[in-house]
VEXKE-45087 format. One line per 2 residues: number of its first residue (from 0); their letters; for each residue y, z, x of N, C-alpha, C. Coordinates in pm, 1 decimal, decimal comma. Layout:
BEGIN
NUM> A> Y:Z:X:Y:Z:X:Y:Z:X ~ ...
***
This chain:
BEGIN
0> MQ> 451,6:6786,5:14607,4:461,0:6944,8:14621,2:599,4:6974,7:14641,7 ~ 676,7:7048,9:14546,0:813,7:7078,4:14573,1:796,6:7218,4:14640,8
2> PS> 887,3:7215,5:14742,0:912,3:7335,4:14820,2:944,8:7459,2:14761,9 ~ 890,1:7571,7:14781,2:916,1:7668,1:14680,8:997,2:7792,1:14772,5
4> QS> 1054,3:7766,8:14876,5:1104,9:7862,7:14972,2:1266,1:7832,3:14950,1 ~ 1329,7:7972,1:14927,8:1491,5:7957,6:14913,7:1544,8:8031,4:15019,2
6> FE> 1658,4:7985,6:15030,8:1747,6:8001,3:15144,5:1876,9:8038,0:15062,1 ~ 1944,8:8156,8:15136,3:2104,5:8178,3:15096,2:2172,6:8064,3:15145,0
8> IT> 2255,0:7995,3:15056,4:2364,8:7899,2:15088,9:2470,7:7914,7:15028,9 ~ 2579,3:7979,9:15081,5:2686,8:8034,8:15021,4:2778,0:7924,0:14988,0
10> EN> 2821,3:7930,2:14854,4:2870,7:7812,8:14765,4:3026,1:7806,2:14808,3 ~ 3075,9:7903,2:14869,9:3235,9:7872,9:14862,2:3295,4:7823,6:15015,6
12> LH> 3160,2:7797,4:15101,1:3199,9:7711,7:15216,9:3192,1:7570,9:15202,0 ~ 3221,2:7481,0:15346,8:3172,3:7341,0:15360,4:3090,5:7325,8:15446,8
14> YH> 2993,4:7250,9:15450,9:2856,7:7243,6:15512,3:2869,2:7103,8:15591,3 ~ 2841,6:7110,6:15715,2:2806,5:6972,7:15763,5:2659,9:6918,1:15726,4
16> PS> 2659,3:6792,0:15675,4:2542,7:6747,5:15597,4:2406,4:6742,2:15667,0 ~ 2433,1:6733,7:15814,0:2319,8:6723,9:15900,4:2285,3:6813,3:16020,5
18> HH> 2392,3:6907,9:16052,8:2390,6:7004,6:16136,9:2375,9:7120,1:16110,1 ~ 2389,3:7152,2:15983,4:2385,4:7278,0:15912,0:2491,3:7384,9:15976,4
20> LW> 2601,6:7340,5:16012,2:2702,0:7431,8:16024,6:2806,3:7430,6:15919,3 ~ 2848,3:7562,4:15905,2:2972,0:7553,9:15795,5:3097,7:7578,9:15842,3
22> AK> 3221,4:7564,0:15765,7:3315,8:7596,5:15790,7:3402,5:7644,7:15685,4 ~ 3490,9:7739,2:15716,6:3569,6:7821,8:15582,9:3701,7:7832,6:15645,5
24> KE> 3798,0:7787,2:15578,3:3938,8:7806,2:15588,6:3996,9:7920,5:15523,6 ~ 4033,9:7979,2:15620,9:4110,2:8125,6:15589,9:4266,1:8089,5:15539,7
26> PE> 4282,5:8122,8:15409,5:4390,7:8089,8:15324,6:4525,5:8148,5:15392,2 ~ 4502,5:8260,5:15450,5:4622,3:8346,9:15498,6:4666,6:8279,1:15657,3
28> TG> 4574,3:8209,8:15719,5:4611,3:8171,3:15852,4:4598,4:8002,2:15891,6 ~ 4511,3:7961,1:15779,2:4483,6:7826,2:15809,3:4367,9:7783,8:15920,8
30> RI> 4326,8:7884,9:15983,1:4228,2:7868,1:16082,4:4102,0:7833,5:15998,9 ~ 3992,4:7773,9:16061,3:3873,0:7726,9:16027,3:3743,2:7820,1:16116,9
32> IV> 3688,8:7912,3:16026,8:3561,8:8003,0:16098,7:3476,5:7897,1:16063,9 ~ 3364,8:7886,4:16165,5:3245,9:7804,6:16181,3:3129,0:7899,7:16208,2
34> GI> 3019,0:7858,8:16160,8:2887,3:7934,9:16165,8:2772,8:7850,0:16123,0 ~ 2664,5:7902,3:16167,0:2537,5:7812,8:16086,5:2467,3:7848,5:15974,8
36> DA> 2432,4:7773,2:15922,0:2373,0:7835,9:15773,0:2218,8:7890,2:15803,3 ~ 2190,2:7969,6:15673,9:2058,4:8028,0:15721,1:1938,5:7935,1:15694,7
38> LG> 1966,5:7791,3:15649,0:1826,7:7701,7:15659,7:1827,8:7654,0:15833,1 ~ 1944,4:7644,8:15866,1:1938,5:7582,0:16001,9:1878,3:7687,1:16083,9
40> LH> 1905,8:7818,5:16075,5:1882,5:7918,7:16149,5:1712,0:7947,0:16102,1 ~ 1656,4:7952,1:16005,6:1522,0:7941,2:16003,5:1470,4:7848,0:16071,3
42> AI> 1506,3:7715,1:16065,7:1430,3:7614,9:16145,3:1419,0:7615,6:16285,3 ~ 1540,7:7685,2:16337,9:1502,6:7715,0:16507,2:1459,1:7817,6:16509,5
44> GD> 1468,7:7948,3:16449,3:1421,3:8077,5:16491,7:1539,4:8135,9:16529,7 ~ 1462,1:8274,0:16580,3:1541,4:8348,3:16631,5:1629,8:8335,4:16754,3
46> LA> 1762,9:8346,5:16744,5:1846,7:8291,5:16878,7:1829,3:8393,4:16989,4 ~ 1808,4:8349,0:17101,5:1796,4:8419,1:17220,4:1927,5:8407,1:17324,5
48> FL> 2012,3:8288,7:17287,3:2126,0:8270,2:17394,2:2202,4:8172,2:17307,7 ~ 2336,9:8189,7:17341,0:2440,9:8111,3:17251,8:2532,8:8061,3:17357,4
50> AL> 2570,7:7962,3:17399,8:2679,7:7895,0:17472,5:2806,4:7842,1:17343,6 ~ 2936,7:7898,9:17353,2:3022,3:7852,1:17268,3:3133,8:7814,4:17374,6
52> PE> 3209,0:7724,2:17291,8:3347,7:7653,8:17349,5:3434,2:7771,8:17388,7 ~ 3487,5:7760,5:17497,3:3596,7:7842,9:17547,6:3734,8:7823,7:17457,8
54> IG> 3808,2:7919,7:17443,2:3944,8:7927,0:17373,4:4019,9:7828,0:17431,6 ~ 4090,4:7778,0:17348,8:4204,9:7668,8:17407,3:4130,2:7512,3:17436,8
56> TA> 4005,5:7501,3:17404,6:3935,1:7387,3:17413,0:3975,2:7290,5:17284,9 ~ 4030,1:7159,4:17298,8:4011,1:7048,0:17205,4:3899,6:7007,9:17180,0
58> VK> 3844,5:7011,8:17038,8:3740,7:6946,3:16983,3:3736,5:6865,5:16882,2 ~ 3670,0:6761,6:16881,0:3645,6:6679,2:16808,9:3526,7:6666,9:16706,3
60> KG> 3550,4:6665,3:16555,8:3440,9:6655,4:16492,9:3306,4:6582,7:16543,7 ~ 3196,0:6662,4:16526,8:3040,6:6574,2:16600,4:3043,4:6610,7:16710,7
62> EA> 3120,6:6635,0:16796,2:3100,4:6640,3:16950,8:3016,1:6788,8:16955,0 ~ 2956,7:6783,0:17080,6:2892,5:6883,0:17123,8:2985,9:6989,6:17203,4
64> VG> 2991,2:7115,8:17159,0:3069,2:7219,1:17206,5:3010,8:7311,5:17263,5 ~ 2863,1:7352,9:17247,7:2809,3:7454,3:17297,8:2662,4:7423,0:17270,9
66> SL> 2570,3:7533,5:17272,2:2426,0:7529,2:17259,8:2389,7:7677,6:17191,7 ~ 2261,0:7622,4:17130,2:2177,8:7757,8:17064,4:2037,7:7725,6:17129,0
68> EA> 2006,2:7858,1:17175,9:1891,9:7860,5:17238,8:1789,4:7977,3:17157,6 ~ 1652,4:7904,3:17100,3:1604,8:8001,5:16969,8:1442,3:7986,6:17053,9
70> AK> 1382,5:8058,3:16965,0:1230,3:8088,0:16973,7:1154,5:7950,4:16957,4 ~ 1192,7:7873,4:16875,1:1141,5:7749,7:16847,7:1203,7:7613,2:16910,0
72> MT> 1306,2:7612,9:16966,7:1389,2:7512,4:17024,1:1512,1:7528,9:17080,4 ~ 1593,7:7425,5:17154,1:1701,2:7454,3:17185,3:1794,1:7325,9:17130,7
74> SE> 1928,1:7348,1:17067,5:1992,4:7243,7:16994,0:2162,4:7272,8:17042,9 ~ 2199,4:7148,3:17047,7:2326,7:7133,1:17048,0:2406,0:7201,6:16958,3
76> LR> 2523,2:7262,1:16991,3:2628,2:7315,2:16867,0:2718,3:7197,5:16854,3 ~ 2724,5:7140,2:16748,1:2831,7:7022,2:16701,0:2938,3:7063,8:16634,5
78> TP> 3076,3:7052,8:16662,6:3169,1:7109,7:16568,7:3197,7:7022,5:16434,6 ~ 3199,6:7085,4:16306,5:3210,3:7017,2:16195,1:3330,2:6976,5:16172,7
80> VS> 3469,7:7031,5:16257,4:3598,3:6973,1:16235,2:3665,2:6968,0:16360,3 ~ 3777,6:6899,7:16359,3:3846,7:6889,9:16484,9:3943,5:6985,3:16507,2
82> GI> 3983,4:7006,6:16635,3:4098,7:7096,8:16632,4:4109,6:7165,0:16786,6 ~ 4176,6:7279,1:16772,8:4184,4:7384,2:16907,8:4095,3:7474,3:16863,8
84> VI> 4012,2:7541,4:16984,8:3906,3:7635,3:16951,0:4027,7:7769,3:16998,7 ~ 4045,1:7894,7:16875,5:4140,0:7978,0:16892,7:4053,2:8101,7:16920,4
86> GR> 3933,3:8122,8:16877,9:3853,4:8243,1:16881,9:3699,6:8213,3:16908,9 ~ 3618,7:8303,9:16968,4:3498,2:8311,4:16973,4:3448,0:8452,2:16951,3
88> NE> 3298,2:8459,0:16891,3:3260,6:8561,5:16831,8:3178,8:8618,9:16966,3 ~ 3256,3:8701,6:17052,0:3182,2:8794,4:17146,4:3087,2:8861,8:17125,5
90> KA> 3101,5:8929,7:16996,4:2959,5:9012,2:16992,7:2856,5:8933,0:16948,6 ~ 2842,2:8800,0:16883,3:2734,5:8718,0:16883,1:2697,3:8685,8:17024,2
92> LQ> 2780,4:8646,5:17101,4:2766,8:8607,1:17238,9:2667,1:8728,5:17290,7 ~ 2713,0:8831,2:17283,5:2632,2:8966,1:17363,7:2499,7:8996,6:17292,7
94> DP> 2504,2:8952,9:17157,2:2379,5:8984,2:17079,3:2323,8:8841,1:16979,6 ~ 2311,9:8746,0:17025,9:2290,8:8634,2:16949,0:2201,0:8656,1:16825,0
96> LL> 2115,8:8766,5:16798,1:2049,1:8771,9:16661,6:2143,6:8826,1:16577,9 ~ 2251,6:8873,1:16573,7:2366,5:8867,5:16497,0:2400,4:8774,2:16429,6
98> VN> 2378,1:8648,9:16466,4:2397,5:8517,9:16379,5:2256,4:8503,2:16291,0 ~ 2150,4:8543,9:16328,0:2058,8:8532,6:16236,9:2062,8:8635,7:16127,0
100> QK> 2111,0:8744,2:16162,7:2095,9:8863,4:16084,2:2215,0:8846,5:15964,1 ~ 2337,3:8806,7:16026,3:2433,7:8785,1:15930,6:2514,7:8661,1:15945,2
102> PY> 2463,9:8523,4:15902,3:2518,0:8409,3:15928,8:2621,0:8390,4:15849,9 ~ 2648,5:8433,3:15757,8:2782,3:8398,5:15687,1:2906,3:8533,0:15689,4
104> SD> 2907,2:8625,3:15766,5:2967,6:8707,3:15810,1:2991,6:8751,8:15950,4 ~ 2921,6:8869,9:15996,8:2955,8:8880,8:16140,8:2923,5:8793,7:16225,1
106> GW> 2800,3:8722,0:16183,3:2745,0:8647,8:16288,6:2811,0:8486,7:16299,5 ~ 2916,7:8479,2:16262,6:3014,9:8365,3:16278,7:3042,1:8310,6:16436,7
108> LF> 3035,3:8171,4:16452,1:3055,8:8140,1:16592,3:3178,2:8121,8:16662,1 ~ 3250,5:8047,4:16619,9:3377,9:8026,5:16667,8:3503,1:7993,1:16573,3
110> SI> 3618,5:8003,2:16618,4:3714,4:7955,2:16496,4:3806,1:7851,1:16576,1 ~ 3871,1:7764,8:16491,0:3936,6:7649,4:16519,0:4087,5:7653,6:16437,3
112> DP> 4181,3:7601,0:16533,1:4309,7:7572,6:16460,7:4290,8:7424,6:16415,3 ~ 4270,5:7377,7:16296,6:4219,4:7229,6:16276,0:4348,2:7159,5:16278,8
114> TE> 4309,0:7028,3:16355,7:4393,2:6924,1:16324,2:4397,9:6798,3:16202,6 ~ 4280,0:6794,3:16187,8:4223,0:6670,1:16085,6:4146,9:6739,9:15941,2
116> WE> 4200,3:6884,2:15916,1:4105,2:6929,2:15806,6:4124,9:6851,0:15693,4 ~ 4224,3:6823,3:15622,4:4246,7:6758,9:15491,4:4157,3:6619,8:15490,0
118> AE> 4160,9:6567,0:15600,1:4066,0:6426,1:15596,4:3938,3:6451,4:15606,7 ~ 3891,4:6540,1:15724,7:3750,4:6568,3:15716,7:3642,1:6687,9:15647,3
120> KS> 3748,9:6747,0:15576,4:3643,3:6844,8:15468,0:3605,8:6755,4:15365,5 ~ 3643,3:6635,0:15363,3:3588,1:6559,1:15247,4:3437,9:6492,2:15279,7
122> EL> 3405,5:6499,3:15421,5:3304,6:6472,3:15478,0:3195,9:6572,0:15487,4 ~ 3234,7:6707,9:15443,9:3144,9:6814,7:15429,2:3135,3:6814,9:15299,9
124> VS> 2983,2:6883,9:15273,3:2930,7:6914,9:15167,1:2997,0:7022,5:15098,2 ~ 3048,1:7034,0:14972,0:3126,2:7168,3:14911,9:3095,3:7152,9:14766,8
126> GA> 3119,5:7274,1:14686,7:3129,0:7308,2:14573,7:3014,2:7251,6:14513,7 ~ 3018,7:7157,8:14384,9:2892,8:7131,9:14284,8:2767,0:7046,4:14401,9
128> AI> 2814,0:7013,3:14505,6:2739,2:6913,6:14586,0:2633,4:7015,8:14652,1 ~ 2674,2:7130,6:14704,3:2590,6:7199,5:14765,7:2440,4:7231,1:14713,7
130> PP> 2428,6:7278,0:14563,1:2272,6:7292,2:14565,8:2176,5:7159,6:14586,2 ~ 2229,7:7056,5:14534,6:2151,8:6945,6:14545,0:2116,4:6897,1:14698,2
132> WA> 2211,4:6913,6:14781,3:2198,7:6888,2:14908,6:2091,7:7015,5:14984,6 ~ 2151,4:7129,5:14956,0:2021,8:7234,1:14994,5:1893,2:7194,8:14968,0
134> QA> 1877,3:7162,8:14844,5:1708,0:7143,0:14803,5:1647,8:7024,1:14871,7 ~ 1756,5:6928,0:14874,9:1712,9:6796,2:14984,0:1679,4:6827,4:15122,6
136> EI> 1775,0:6935,9:15169,6:1729,4:6955,6:15312,1:1627,4:7024,6:15298,1 ~ 1595,8:7108,7:15242,2:1473,1:7213,9:15234,6:1357,6:7153,1:15234,6
138> KR> 1339,2:7007,1:15134,4:1246,1:6915,3:15133,3:1220,5:6826,9:15261,1 ~ 1337,8:6813,1:15311,8:1325,3:6729,1:15452,5:1293,4:6816,6:15561,2
140> YH> 1317,8:6934,5:15558,3:1272,7:7000,4:15676,6:1114,4:7042,2:15669,5 ~ 1075,0:7055,6:15509,4:910,9:7063,4:15499,3:858,3:6949,6:15543,8
142> EQ> 900,9:6836,9:15513,3:845,4:6705,4:15536,5:820,7:6691,3:15689,9 ~ 900,6:6736,4:15773,2:948,4:6737,9:15917,0:859,0:6864,3:15982,9
144> GL> 795,8:6933,9:15895,1:714,0:7035,1:15986,6:811,3:7183,4:16036,2 ~ 951,0:7156,0:15998,7:1031,9:7268,4:16017,2:1020,8:7384,8:15947,0
146> LK> 966,5:7398,8:15825,5:946,1:7494,6:15753,3:813,4:7487,5:15711,7 ~ 750,9:7620,1:15687,3:602,5:7623,2:15668,4:618,6:7693,0:15524,5
***
């Protein structure tokens, strides 16, 4: 059976292949904006609480930097890139549902001044690799019972 559900997966971003966080480099500043994609959000449910890293925190790709608490589960928030945290979405901290409602815009999580972007971006899913990755993830989530 082929999953029929579809999710908005924006193609101009870089995605962590298993944690469903996205990274977007701002050309003007060089900073990286980090958020969670629609598929990951659907799997965990409506967010009730966010814990984000403090500004000034040095982070390494893959390490836990916060948490997401939702209706279905609690999950660690793992950064997709290394660097120094330079911003947090205070609106999302006050209203976590903003992340569910606008995951690719107003619902971003935190921003990073990257230290290893050029090396680390090649380990993220981007460009033409996004559609087949997204379909494989939807299938995997169905098989694990995370999607109905």
